C-alpha positions as CSV (number, residue, x, y, z in Angstrom):
1,X,206.8,-25.3,-71.0
2,X,204.1,-27.9,-70.2
3,X,202.8,-26.0,-67.1
4,X,202.7,-22.8,-69.2
5,X,200.4,-24.5,-71.8
6,X,198.2,-25.8,-69.0
7,X,198.0,-22.4,-67.4
8,X,197.1,-20.5,-70.6
9,X,194.4,-23.1,-71.5
10,X,192.9,-22.9,-68.0
11,X,193.1,-19.2,-68.1
12,X,191.0,-18.9,-71.3
13,X,188.6,-21.7,-70.2
14,X,187.7,-19.9,-67.0
15,X,187.3,-16.5,-68.8
16,X,185.0,-18.1,-71.4
17,X,182.9,-20.1,-68.9
18,X,182.5,-17.0,-66.7
19,X,181.5,-14.9,-69.7
20,X,178.7,-17.3,-70.5
21,X,177.5,-17.6,-67.0
22,X,177.9,-14.0,-65.8
23,X,174.7,-12.2,-65.0
24,X,174.2,-8.7,-63.6
25,X,171.4,-6.6,-62.2
26,X,170.6,-3.4,-64.2
27,X,169.9,-0.5,-61.9
28,X,169.1,3.0,-62.6
29,X,171.8,5.7,-62.3
30,X,170.5,8.3,-59.8
31,X,170.5,12.1,-60.3
32,X,170.5,14.8,-57.7
33,X,169.4,18.4,-58.7
34,X,171.2,20.9,-56.5
35,X,169.6,24.2,-55.7
36,X,171.5,27.3,-54.6
37,X,170.8,28.9,-51.2
38,X,171.0,32.5,-50.2
39,X,170.7,31.9,-46.4
40,X,173.7,31.3,-44.1
41,X,174.4,27.8,-43.0
42,X,176.2,27.1,-39.7
43,X,178.3,24.0,-39.6
44,X,177.2,22.4,-36.4
45,X,175.5,19.1,-37.2
46,X,172.0,20.4,-36.1
47,X,170.5,20.9,-39.6
48,X,168.2,23.5,-38.2
49,X,168.5,25.9,-41.2
50,X,165.4,26.3,-43.5
51,X,167.3,25.1,-46.5
52,X,167.6,21.5,-45.1
53,X,163.8,21.3,-44.7
54,X,163.4,22.1,-48.5
55,X,166.3,20.5,-50.3
56,X,165.9,17.4,-52.3
57,X,166.6,14.1,-50.5
58,X,168.5,11.2,-52.0
59,X,166.9,8.0,-53.0
60,X,167.7,4.7,-51.1
61,X,171.3,3.4,-50.8
62,X,172.2,0.0,-52.4
63,X,174.3,-2.6,-50.7
64,X,177.8,-3.1,-52.1
65,X,178.9,-5.6,-49.4
66,X,178.1,-8.3,-48.3
67,X,176.0,-8.4,-51.5
68,X,174.9,-6.1,-54.2
69,X,171.4,-7.3,-54.8
70,X,169.3,-5.4,-52.3
71,X,168.8,-2.0,-50.6
72,X,171.0,-1.1,-47.6
73,X,169.7,-2.2,-44.2
74,X,171.1,1.0,-42.6
75,X,169.2,3.9,-44.1
76,X,171.2,7.0,-45.2
77,X,169.5,10.3,-46.1
78,X,171.6,12.9,-47.9
79,X,171.0,16.5,-49.1
80,X,173.1,19.0,-51.0
81,X,173.1,22.7,-51.6
82,X,175.6,25.5,-52.4
83,X,176.2,29.3,-52.1
84,X,178.9,31.6,-53.5
85,X,181.7,30.0,-51.4
86,X,180.9,26.4,-50.4
87,X,179.3,23.2,-51.4
88,X,177.2,21.9,-48.4
89,X,176.3,18.2,-47.7
90,X,174.2,16.9,-44.9
91,X,173.7,13.3,-44.1
92,X,171.6,11.5,-41.6
93,X,173.1,8.0,-40.9
94,X,170.4,5.8,-39.2
95,X,171.5,2.8,-37.2
96,X,169.7,-0.5,-37.9
97,X,171.4,-2.1,-34.9
98,X,172.3,-0.5,-31.6
99,X,175.9,-0.7,-30.5
100,X,179.2,1.0,-30.3
101,X,180.8,2.4,-33.5
102,X,183.9,0.7,-35.0
103,X,186.4,3.6,-35.2
104,X,190.1,2.5,-34.8
105,X,191.5,6.0,-34.5
106,X,191.0,9.7,-34.2
107,X,193.8,10.3,-36.7
108,X,193.0,12.2,-40.0
109,X,193.1,10.1,-43.2
110,X,192.0,6.9,-41.5
111,X,191.4,3.7,-43.5
112,X,187.9,3.9,-44.9
113,X,187.2,0.1,-45.1
114,X,188.2,-0.3,-41.4
115,X,186.0,2.4,-39.9
116,X,182.4,3.5,-39.7
117,X,182.1,6.3,-42.0
118,X,180.1,8.4,-44.6
119,X,181.9,9.4,-47.9
120,X,181.5,11.7,-50.8
121,X,183.0,11.1,-54.3
122,X,183.1,14.0,-56.6
123,X,183.9,13.9,-60.3
124,X,183.6,17.7,-61.3
125,X,184.8,17.1,-64.9
126,X,182.5,14.2,-65.3
127,X,185.4,12.4,-67.1
128,X,185.1,9.2,-65.0
129,X,188.8,9.4,-64.5
130,X,189.8,11.9,-61.8
131,X,187.9,13.2,-58.8
132,X,187.9,14.1,-55.1
133,X,186.9,12.2,-51.9
134,X,185.8,13.6,-48.6
135,X,185.0,11.1,-45.8
136,X,184.0,11.6,-42.1
137,X,183.5,9.2,-39.2
138,X,180.8,9.2,-36.5
139,X,183.3,11.0,-34.2
140,X,184.0,13.8,-36.8
141,X,187.4,12.5,-38.0
142,X,188.1,13.8,-41.5
143,X,189.7,12.1,-44.5
144,X,190.2,13.6,-47.9
145,X,191.9,12.3,-51.0
146,X,192.3,12.2,-54.7
147,X,190.6,9.7,-57.1
148,X,192.9,8.8,-60.1
149,X,192.7,6.1,-62.8
150,X,189.0,5.9,-62.6
151,X,189.0,5.0,-58.9
152,X,189.4,1.3,-59.5
153,X,192.3,1.2,-56.9
154,X,190.6,3.3,-54.4
155,X,191.5,6.8,-53.0
156,X,195.0,8.2,-52.4
157,X,195.0,10.2,-49.2
158,X,198.3,12.0,-50.1
159,X,196.4,15.2,-50.6
160,X,195.5,17.7,-47.8
161,X,193.3,20.6,-47.9
162,X,190.8,22.6,-45.9
163,X,187.2,21.7,-45.5
164,X,184.8,21.9,-42.5
165,X,182.5,19.5,-40.9
166,X,180.5,18.7,-37.7
167,X,178.8,15.6,-36.4
168,X,176.0,15.0,-33.9
169,X,175.4,11.6,-32.3
170,X,172.0,10.3,-31.2
171,X,170.8,7.0,-30.0
172,X,169.5,5.8,-33.4
173,X,171.5,7.9,-35.8
174,X,174.5,10.2,-36.3
175,X,174.1,13.4,-38.3
176,X,176.7,15.0,-40.6
177,X,177.1,18.6,-41.9
178,X,179.9,19.4,-44.3
179,X,181.1,22.6,-46.1
180,X,183.7,22.1,-48.9
181,X,185.0,25.5,-50.1
182,X,184.9,25.7,-53.9
183,X,188.5,26.9,-53.9
184,X,189.5,23.5,-52.3
185,X,188.5,21.5,-55.4
186,X,189.3,22.0,-59.1
187,X,186.5,22.3,-61.6
188,X,185.1,24.2,-64.6
189,X,182.1,26.4,-63.7
190,X,180.8,25.8,-67.2
191,X,180.3,22.0,-66.5
192,X,176.6,21.7,-65.4
193,X,176.7,18.0,-64.6
194,X,179.3,16.4,-62.1
195,X,179.8,12.8,-61.3
196,X,178.6,12.0,-57.8
197,X,178.5,9.0,-55.5
198,X,177.8,8.7,-51.7
199,X,178.7,5.8,-49.6
200,X,178.2,4.6,-46.0
201,X,180.2,2.0,-44.0
202,X,178.3,0.4,-41.2
203,X,180.6,-2.1,-39.7
204,X,178.4,-3.2,-36.8
205,X,176.3,-5.1,-39.3
206,X,179.2,-5.5,-41.8
207,X,177.5,-3.5,-44.5
208,X,178.8,-1.1,-47.1
209,X,176.4,0.8,-49.2
210,X,176.2,3.5,-51.9
211,X,173.7,5.8,-53.4
212,X,174.7,4.9,-57.0
213,X,174.9,1.1,-57.2
214,X,178.3,-0.4,-57.5
215,X,179.0,-4.0,-58.5
216,X,180.4,-5.9,-55.4
217,X,183.9,-6.7,-56.7
218,X,184.6,-3.0,-57.6
219,X,185.8,-0.4,-55.4
220,X,183.1,2.0,-54.3
221,X,185.2,4.9,-55.5
222,X,185.0,3.6,-59.1
223,X,183.8,6.7,-61.0
224,X,182.3,4.8,-63.8
225,X,179.4,3.9,-61.4
226,X,178.8,7.4,-60.2
227,X,175.5,9.1,-60.4
228,X,174.8,12.6,-61.5
229,X,175.0,15.9,-59.7
230,X,173.0,18.4,-61.8
231,X,173.6,22.1,-61.2
232,X,170.3,24.0,-61.7
233,X,172.5,27.1,-61.7
234,X,176.2,27.0,-62.5
235,X,178.6,26.7,-59.6
236,X,180.4,30.0,-58.9
237,X,183.9,30.5,-59.9
238,X,186.3,29.3,-57.2
239,X,187.8,32.7,-56.6
240,X,191.3,33.5,-55.7
241,X,193.3,30.7,-53.9
242,X,196.6,31.8,-52.4
243,X,198.2,30.1,-49.4
244,X,201.6,30.3,-47.9
245,X,202.9,27.4,-45.6
246,X,206.1,28.4,-44.0
247,X,208.0,26.2,-41.6
248,X,210.9,26.4,-39.2
249,X,212.9,23.4,-38.0
250,X,215.5,22.8,-35.2
251,X,217.6,19.6,-35.5
252,X,220.1,17.8,-33.3
253,X,222.0,14.9,-34.8
254,X,224.6,12.6,-33.3
255,X,226.4,10.4,-35.9
256,X,228.9,7.5,-35.5
257,X,228.4,7.1,-31.8
258,X,230.5,6.7,-29.6
259,X,232.6,9.2,-31.6
260,X,230.0,11.8,-31.0
261,X,230.0,13.7,-34.2
262,X,227.4,16.1,-33.0
263,X,225.6,18.6,-35.1
264,X,222.9,21.3,-34.3
265,X,221.2,23.1,-37.1
266,X,218.3,25.4,-37.8
267,X,216.4,25.6,-41.1
268,X,213.5,27.5,-42.6
269,X,211.5,27.3,-45.7
270,X,208.0,26.7,-47.0
271,X,205.5,26.2,-49.8
272,X,203.3,28.6,-51.7
273,X,200.1,27.5,-53.4
274,X,198.5,29.7,-56.0
275,X,195.3,28.9,-57.8
276,X,196.0,30.1,-61.4
277,X,192.4,29.1,-62.5
278,X,189.7,27.2,-60.8
279,X,191.2,23.9,-62.1
280,X,194.9,24.8,-62.4
281,X,197.4,25.2,-59.4
282,X,200.9,26.3,-59.0
283,X,202.9,25.0,-56.1
284,X,206.3,26.4,-55.1
285,X,208.6,25.0,-52.5
286,X,211.8,26.7,-51.1
287,X,214.3,24.7,-49.1
288,X,211.8,21.9,-48.4
289,X,212.0,19.7,-45.3
290,X,210.7,16.2,-45.1
291,X,211.9,15.3,-41.6
292,X,208.4,14.4,-40.4
293,X,208.0,11.7,-43.1
294,X,207.4,8.3,-41.8
295,X,210.4,5.8,-42.3
296,X,210.2,2.9,-44.7
297,X,209.1,-0.5,-43.6
298,X,212.0,-2.9,-43.5
299,X,211.9,-5.8,-46.0
300,X,214.1,-8.8,-46.8
301,X,215.3,-8.9,-50.4
302,X,216.5,-12.3,-51.7
303,X,216.0,-11.3,-55.3
304,X,218.5,-10.4,-57.9
305,X,216.8,-7.1,-58.5
306,X,215.9,-3.9,-56.6
307,X,212.7,-3.4,-54.7
308,X,210.4,-0.5,-55.1
309,X,209.8,1.8,-52.1
310,X,206.8,4.2,-52.2
311,X,207.2,7.9,-51.9
312,X,206.4,9.4,-48.5
313,X,207.3,13.1,-49.0
314,X,204.2,15.3,-49.2
315,X,205.3,17.7,-51.9
316,X,205.9,14.8,-54.3
317,X,202.8,12.9,-53.3
318,X,200.3,15.7,-53.9
319,X,198.8,15.5,-57.4
320,X,201.4,12.9,-58.4
321,X,199.2,10.8,-60.5
322,X,200.0,13.0,-63.6
323,X,203.7,12.0,-63.4
324,X,203.7,8.7,-61.5
325,X,201.0,6.9,-63.5
326,X,203.1,6.5,-66.7
327,X,204.5,3.1,-67.6
328,X,204.0,-0.1,-65.4
329,X,205.1,-1.1,-61.9
330,X,208.5,-2.5,-63.3
331,X,208.9,0.2,-66.0
332,X,208.4,3.5,-64.3
333,X,209.7,6.4,-66.3
334,X,209.5,8.7,-63.4
335,X,210.1,7.9,-59.6
336,X,210.3,10.9,-57.4
337,X,212.3,9.1,-54.8
338,X,215.3,9.5,-57.1
339,X,215.2,13.3,-56.4
340,X,216.7,14.3,-53.1
341,X,217.9,10.8,-52.2
342,X,220.9,9.0,-53.6
343,X,222.4,5.8,-52.3
344,X,220.8,6.3,-48.9
345,X,222.2,9.8,-48.6
346,X,219.9,12.9,-48.4
347,X,220.7,15.4,-51.2
348,X,219.4,18.9,-50.2
349,X,216.6,20.3,-52.4
350,X,217.1,24.0,-52.9
351,X,213.7,24.8,-54.5
352,X,211.0,23.4,-56.8
353,X,207.8,24.3,-58.6
354,X,204.9,22.3,-59.9
355,X,202.1,23.4,-62.2
356,X,199.3,20.9,-62.4
357,X,195.7,20.6,-63.2
358,X,193.1,20.8,-66.0
359,X,193.5,23.3,-68.9
360,X,189.9,22.6,-70.1
361,X,187.5,19.7,-70.2
362,X,189.8,17.6,-72.4
363,X,193.4,18.6,-71.4
364,X,195.4,18.0,-68.2
365,X,198.9,19.5,-67.7
366,X,201.6,18.9,-65.2
367,X,205.1,20.4,-65.1
368,X,207.5,20.1,-62.2
369,X,211.1,21.3,-61.9
370,X,213.4,20.6,-58.8
371,X,216.8,22.0,-58.2
372,X,219.2,20.0,-55.8
373,X,222.5,21.2,-54.5
374,X,225.8,19.1,-54.7
375,X,226.7,16.4,-52.3
376,X,230.5,16.2,-51.9
377,X,230.3,13.0,-49.8
378,X,229.1,10.9,-52.7
379,X,230.6,13.2,-55.3
380,X,227.2,14.1,-56.7
381,X,226.9,17.3,-58.8
382,X,224.2,19.9,-58.5
383,X,221.2,18.6,-60.5
384,X,218.0,19.9,-62.1
385,X,215.1,17.5,-62.5
386,X,212.3,18.4,-64.7
387,X,209.3,16.3,-65.7
388,X,206.4,17.5,-68.0
389,X,203.2,15.6,-68.6
390,X,200.3,16.4,-70.9
391,X,197.1,14.3,-71.1
392,X,194.3,14.4,-73.6
393,X,190.9,13.0,-73.0
394,X,189.8,10.5,-75.7
395,X,186.2,9.3,-75.8
396,X,184.3,9.1,-72.5
397,X,186.9,7.6,-70.1
398,X,190.1,7.1,-72.1
399,X,193.1,9.4,-72.6
400,X,196.5,9.6,-74.3
401,X,199.4,11.1,-72.4
402,X,202.9,12.3,-73.1
403,X,205.8,12.6,-70.7
404,X,209.3,14.1,-70.9
405,X,211.8,13.7,-68.1
406,X,215.1,15.5,-67.9
407,X,218.0,15.3,-65.5
408,X,220.7,17.8,-66.0
409,X,223.9,18.1,-64.0
410,X,225.9,21.2,-63.7
411,X,229.7,21.7,-63.9
412,X,229.9,19.9,-67.3
413,X,233.1,18.1,-68.0
414,X,233.5,16.5,-64.6
415,X,231.5,13.4,-65.7
416,X,230.4,11.7,-68.8
417,X,226.9,11.3,-67.3
418,X,225.8,14.9,-67.2
419,X,222.3,14.3,-68.5
420,X,219.6,11.7,-68.9
421,X,216.4,12.3,-70.8
422,X,213.2,10.3,-71.5
423,X,210.3,10.9,-73.8
424,X,207.2,8.7,-73.9
425,X,203.6,8.2,-75.0
426,X,200.9,6.3,-73.1
427,X,197.4,5.4,-74.3
428,X,195.1,4.6,-71.5
429,X,191.9,2.9,-72.5
430,X,188.7,2.5,-70.3
431,X,185.1,2.0,-71.0
432,X,182.7,4.2,-69.0
433,X,182.0,1.5,-66.4
434,X,185.7,0.5,-66.0
435,X,185.0,-3.1,-66.7
436,X,187.5,-2.9,-69.5
437,X,190.9,-1.0,-69.0
438,X,194.1,-1.1,-70.9
439,X,197.3,0.7,-71.6
440,X,199.8,0.8,-74.4
441,X,203.1,2.8,-74.1
442,X,206.4,3.5,-75.8
443,X,209.2,5.2,-74.0
444,X,212.7,6.2,-75.3
445,X,215.7,7.4,-73.3
446,X,218.6,9.6,-74.3
447,X,222.1,9.9,-72.7
448,X,225.8,10.0,-73.6
449,X,226.4,6.3,-72.9
450,X,223.6,3.9,-73.8
451,X,222.8,3.7,-77.5
452,X,221.7,0.1,-78.1
453,X,217.9,-0.3,-78.0
454,X,217.3,2.6,-75.6
455,X,213.5,2.1,-75.5
456,X,210.8,0.2,-73.7
457,X,207.2,-0.6,-74.8
458,X,204.4,-2.6,-73.3
459,X,200.7,-3.3,-73.4
460,X,198.2,-4.4,-70.8
461,X,194.5,-5.3,-70.9
462,X,192.1,-5.9,-68.0
463,X,188.5,-7.1,-68.0
464,X,186.6,-7.3,-64.7
465,X,183.0,-8.6,-64.2
466,X,181.1,-9.7,-61.2
467,X,182.2,-13.4,-61.6
468,X,185.7,-13.1,-63.1
469,X,188.6,-10.8,-64.0
470,X,191.6,-11.4,-66.2
471,X,194.7,-9.4,-67.0
472,X,197.1,-9.6,-70.0
473,X,200.4,-7.9,-70.0
474,X,203.5,-8.0,-72.1
475,X,206.6,-5.9,-71.9
476,X,209.9,-5.1,-73.7
477,X,212.8,-3.3,-72.2
478,X,215.9,-2.7,-74.3
479,X,219.4,-3.2,-73.2
480,X,220.1,0.6,-73.5
481,X,216.9,1.7,-71.8
482,X,218.1,3.9,-69.0
483,X,215.4,5.8,-67.0
484,X,217.7,7.2,-64.4
485,X,214.9,9.3,-62.8
486,X,212.5,6.3,-63.0
487,X,212.5,2.7,-61.6
488,X,213.5,-0.1,-64.0
489,X,215.0,-3.0,-61.9
490,X,216.0,-5.0,-65.0
491,X,216.8,-4.6,-68.7
492,X,217.2,-6.5,-71.9
493,X,214.0,-8.7,-71.7
494,X,210.6,-9.7,-73.1
495,X,207.9,-10.4,-70.4
496,X,204.5,-12.2,-70.7
497,X,202.2,-11.8,-67.7
498,X,198.6,-13.1,-67.8
499,X,196.4,-13.7,-64.8
500,X,192.8,-14.9,-64.1
501,X,190.5,-15.0,-61.2
502,X,187.1,-16.6,-61.1
503,X,184.6,-15.7,-58.3
504,X,181.8,-17.7,-56.9
505,X,179.3,-16.4,-54.4
506,X,177.7,-19.2,-52.2
507,X,174.4,-18.5,-50.7
508,X,173.5,-18.9,-47.0
509,X,177.1,-19.7,-45.9
510,X,179.9,-18.2,-44.0
511,X,181.8,-17.6,-47.3
512,X,181.2,-14.4,-49.1
513,X,183.3,-15.0,-52.2
514,X,185.7,-17.7,-53.3
515,X,187.5,-18.9,-56.3
516,X,190.6,-20.1,-58.1
517,X,193.4,-17.7,-59.1
518,X,196.1,-18.2,-61.8
519,X,199.1,-16.1,-62.6
520,X,202.2,-16.4,-64.9
521,X,205.3,-14.2,-65.2
522,X,207.5,-15.3,-68.0
523,X,210.8,-13.5,-69.0
524,X,213.0,-14.2,-72.0
525,X,216.1,-12.6,-73.4
526,X,215.4,-9.5,-75.5
527,X,217.3,-10.9,-78.6
528,X,216.1,-14.4,-78.2
529,X,212.5,-15.0,-77.2
530,X,213.0,-18.7,-76.9
531,X,215.7,-18.2,-74.3
532,X,213.6,-18.2,-71.1
533,X,215.5,-16.6,-68.1
534,X,212.6,-16.7,-65.5
535,X,209.4,-18.5,-65.4
536,X,207.2,-18.1,-62.4
537,X,203.6,-19.5,-62.3
538,X,201.1,-19.6,-59.5
539,X,197.9,-21.5,-58.9
540,X,195.7,-20.9,-55.9
541,X,192.4,-20.7,-54.2
542,X,191.1,-18.0,-52.0
543,X,188.2,-17.7,-49.6
544,X,186.7,-14.5,-48.5
545,X,184.3,-14.8,-45.5
546,X,181.2,-12.8,-44.6
547,X,182.9,-11.5,-41.4
548,X,185.8,-10.0,-43.6
549,X,188.3,-12.7,-42.8
550,X,190.1,-14.5,-45.7
551,X,192.1,-17.6,-46.4
552,X,194.3,-18.5,-49.3
553,X,196.3,-21.5,-50.3
554,X,198.8,-21.4,-53.3
555,X,201.3,-23.4,-55.1
556,X,204.3,-21.4,-56.7
557,X,206.7,-22.9,-59.3
558,X,209.9,-21.1,-60.2
559,X,212.3,-21.6,-63.1
560,X,215.5,-19.3,-62.9
561,X,218.4,-19.2,-65.3
562,X,221.4,-17.6,-63.5
563,X,223.3,-15.6,-66.0
564,X,226.0,-14.7,-63.4
565,X,227.1,-16.2,-60.1
566,X,224.6,-15.1,-57.4
567,X,224.4,-15.4,-53.6
568,X,220.9,-16.8,-53.0
569,X,221.2,-16.7,-49.3
570,X,221.2,-12.9,-48.9
571,X,224.1,-13.0,-46.4
572,X,226.9,-12.1,-48.8
573,X,228.7,-15.5,-48.5
574,X,231.7,-16.0,-50.8
575,X,230.3,-19.2,-52.3
576,X,227.8,-18.1,-54.9
577,X,225.6,-20.3,-56.9
578,X,227.0,-20.8,-60.4
579,X,225.5,-20.1,-63.8
580,X,222.7,-22.6,-64.8
581,X,219.2,-23.6,-64.7
582,X,217.2,-24.0,-61.4
583,X,213.7,-25.2,-61.0
584,X,211.8,-25.6,-57.8
585,X,208.3,-25.3,-56.2
586,X,206.8,-24.0,-53.0
587,X,203.5,-24.1,-51.1
588,X,202.2,-21.2,-49.2
589,X,199.1,-20.4,-47.0
590,X,197.9,-17.2,-45.4
591,X,195.0,-16.3,-43.2
592,X,193.7,-12.8,-42.3
593,X,191.3,-12.5,-39.4
594,X,188.1,-10.3,-39.0
595,X,189.6,-6.8,-38.9
596,X,186.4,-5.5,-37.3
597,X,187.4,-7.2,-34.0
598,X,189.5,-5.3,-31.5
599,X,192.2,-8.0,-31.7
600,X,193.0,-9.1,-35.2
601,X,195.8,-10.9,-36.8
602,X,197.3,-12.2,-40.1
603,X,199.4,-15.5,-40.4
604,X,201.5,-16.6,-43.3
605,X,203.7,-19.7,-44.1
606,X,205.7,-20.8,-47.1
607,X,207.7,-24.0,-47.6
608,X,209.4,-25.8,-50.4
609,X,212.5,-26.1,-52.4
610,X,214.8,-23.2,-53.2
611,X,217.5,-23.5,-55.9
612,X,219.6,-26.4,-54.5
613,X,218.2,-26.3,-50.9
614,X,215.0,-25.6,-49.0
615,X,213.2,-22.5,-47.8
616,X,210.9,-22.1,-44.8
617,X,209.3,-18.8,-44.4
618,X,206.6,-17.7,-41.8
619,X,205.3,-14.4,-40.5
620,X,202.6,-13.2,-38.1
621,X,201.1,-9.8,-37.5
622,X,199.0,-9.0,-34.4
623,X,197.0,-5.9,-33.6
624,X,194.9,-4.8,-30.7
625,X,192.8,-1.6,-30.6
626,X,191.7,0.5,-27.6
627,X,189.5,2.4,-30.0
628,X,189.6,5.1,-30.8
629,X,192.6,6.1,-28.7
630,X,195.4,3.5,-29.1
631,X,196.5,0.6,-31.4
632,X,199.3,-1.8,-30.6
633,X,200.7,-4.0,-33.2
634,X,203.7,-6.2,-34.0
635,X,204.9,-7.7,-37.2
636,X,207.3,-10.6,-37.2
637,X,208.9,-12.2,-40.3
638,X,211.4,-15.1,-40.4
639,X,213.0,-16.9,-43.4
640,X,215.1,-19.9,-43.0
641,X,217.3,-21.2,-45.9
642,X,218.9,-24.6,-45.8
643,X,221.7,-25.2,-48.4
644,X,224.0,-28.2,-49.0
645,X,227.8,-27.9,-48.7
646,X,229.8,-25.8,-49.4
647,X,227.1,-23.1,-48.9
648,X,226.0,-21.8,-45.5
649,X,222.6,-21.8,-44.2
650,X,220.8,-18.4,-43.8
651,X,218.4,-17.0,-41.3
652,X,216.6,-13.6,-41.8
653,X,214.4,-12.0,-39.3
654,X,212.4,-8.8,-39.1
655,X,210.5,-7.8,-36.0
656,X,208.6,-4.5,-35.8
657,X,206.6,-3.6,-32.7
658,X,204.5,-0.3,-33.1
659,X,202.2,1.8,-30.9
660,X,199.9,4.5,-32.2
661,X,198.1,6.9,-29.9
662,X,195.4,9.3,-31.0
663,X,194.7,11.4,-27.9
664,X,192.2,13.6,-29.7
665,X,191.5,14.8,-33.3
666,X,194.5,17.0,-33.1
667,X,197.2,15.2,-30.9
668,X,198.9,12.0,-32.1
669,X,201.9,10.1,-31.1
670,X,203.5,6.9,-32.6
671,X,206.6,4.9,-32.1
672,X,207.9,2.2,-34.3
673,X,210.8,-0.2,-33.5
674,X,212.2,-2.3,-36.4
675,X,214.8,-5.0,-36.2
676,X,216.3,-6.3,-39.5
677,X,218.8,-9.1,-39.3
678,X,219.7,-9.0,-42.9
679,X,220.6,-5.3,-42.8
680,X,222.1,-5.8,-39.2
681,X,220.1,-2.7,-38.1
682,X,217.7,-1.7,-35.4
683,X,215.8,1.5,-35.9
684,X,213.4,3.4,-33.7
685,X,211.3,6.2,-35.1
686,X,209.0,8.2,-32.8
687,X,206.8,11.1,-33.8
688,X,204.5,13.5,-31.9
689,X,202.1,15.6,-34.1
690,X,200.0,18.4,-32.8
691,X,197.6,20.0,-35.3
692,X,197.0,23.3,-33.6
693,X,194.9,24.8,-36.4
694,X,193.6,23.5,-39.8
695,X,196.5,22.1,-41.8
696,X,199.1,23.5,-39.4
697,X,201.3,21.2,-37.3
698,X,204.0,20.9,-34.7
699,X,206.1,17.8,-35.0
700,X,208.6,16.4,-32.6
701,X,210.5,13.5,-34.3
702,X,213.2,11.2,-32.7
703,X,215.1,8.7,-34.9
704,X,217.9,6.3,-34.0
705,X,219.8,3.5,-35.7
706,X,221.9,0.8,-34.0
707,X,224.2,-1.8,-35.4
708,X,222.4,-4.9,-34.3
709,X,225.4,-7.2,-33.6
710,X,227.3,-5.1,-31.1
711,X,224.4,-2.6,-30.4
712,X,226.7,0.2,-31.3
713,X,224.9,3.4,-32.2
714,X,225.1,4.5,-35.7
715,X,223.2,7.7,-35.6
716,X,220.5,9.6,-33.9
717,X,218.5,12.7,-34.5
718,X,215.9,14.8,-32.6
719,X,213.9,17.2,-34.8
720,X,211.3,19.9,-33.8
721,X,209.4,21.3,-36.8
722,X,206.6,23.9,-36.9
723,X,204.5,24.6,-40.1
724,X,201.4,26.7,-40.4
725,X,198.9,27.3,-43.3
726,X,198.1,30.9,-44.1
727,X,195.3,31.8,-46.5
728,X,195.9,35.2,-48.1
């Protein structure tokens, strides 16, 4: 336990010294008084309407990168107005240096940090917790997303909706004109002051700036730093919002080649979106289809526990923060990937409904119910999944939430596992600036089998300042805690997980930020806190350069107590490592190049002991852009495990070349080939998307899997899907 004591002592020493030395610059929170217009505005990027000659202009923008101590070098001037239907924004983005834009792609929902862009952040409830983001590139490519958890982790783009924009390009500037329909966003017309921030990314000079100043080590979407949007007249009610999104799909599949088990099928269904109020929406789906969803990235798992894979299906992604934000990363009471998927098999979803949004300024509500059909192949009964979440605002930026999850199988009597339920409470603390955040929760599960300690609880605290940040987390998961619709890879443990980072900002050097990092993850048995089963600690140092490149070097130390024989090689060899204590260390380094360059790359290497043997792991990712039309990339990962007799050595390889084309702002094609030696599988996924009208798409998707040893085909599928968005 000596390394643990050293780590904890260093952790508090760094935090204290940073607290003493930390200094910040106080800046005024800006305000914008928005006036109503009665004249028509044509979204063409010309700004020739009379209202743009009279509307208030924003104050100067502040730099957020590479520093946060001065005004932006590239000047940005923004104006806002509104009428009965839309919120209008204009922006003139002046260029301080001539040159080509950095725009990797014409595809919607691009990565904001890697593209020149202008962005808007709206907090209609002014609760500093949830909001909306609208972003546009100099070529007119749109990006929209939701802001959750105060925006400290950025914007989730898993939300699609209609808004309108136009861009005009000139030699010394580019001009933006935007109309956001009020029925696109959720808000209370009685709220006269919204949170607002505006940001600009000018990668030619490597500058990010914002209207309301944001401390440099915070995400620019952090709502705690937002300025004020003051409505001189109340915004109008959003009005009716009723949309139907039908689809039709044709599918050809060929399984177990060369046996040629061929199948042709047709399907139809769709979604309905109904605005119950200006801030509460009802979504209904009938026979949903997710065939256009991108496949998972292949991984190598040498751990004793399952790996979490993110949700990729749009119906579950939209407004998911109300359900998915409960718990922690390793104690998730609700994981929507358990619905419609079971042991790698697709379980058809018959229908579902979701009610989500704000009841008033203090209450948020989310209720979702999904009905699946039976699957005879895996002997799965028809199931109903229902999750309800209620959140109450506490103070200026905190909230308390309750969640209830229910899985109910039909045909009672065929199984002892006909139901599983969970109830829980989460308290989420945050100060207005989001420099302090925390969470405390207690969850309890109910089923017919698990009765011993069927609960989990945890607490987490984070403090972030310009020169340091630290996290403190501890968890308990009981032996009988069984969140079947969630993600809980291990049970019956206590966990302690502190971490600390210290940041230094050298002046007049190629380094933007650097500093040491410390991390500890300690597991003990739930009934004996002195019985340590896993102890992982890491010490490292990271350099972040002015040109966006980064380099890190780390030492990792592992202690593992195997409680059952385990194959550490990942190749299912019969000789497993026996029960006992194993302690070993590894060193790793990684380098990420300047992502603003057309050719960029990432290199990684890890070497050291591994249980009774040695491990050598290395990876490389290379990417080249013919911007904005094409990106070619390849990811390669290799792990070599060398073990003494009688164990076999193991070699794991993943190779994934990919090509993405954006022929225009409405036509895209990508193909992705993945080879996974551990899974003995080769997969190709190709997808053509044509957005023939706003939010309406034609997809052609081809997917094939091979068994990698004999190159025998396992299955293939060709899918054609058409969906269109109809506003009624």
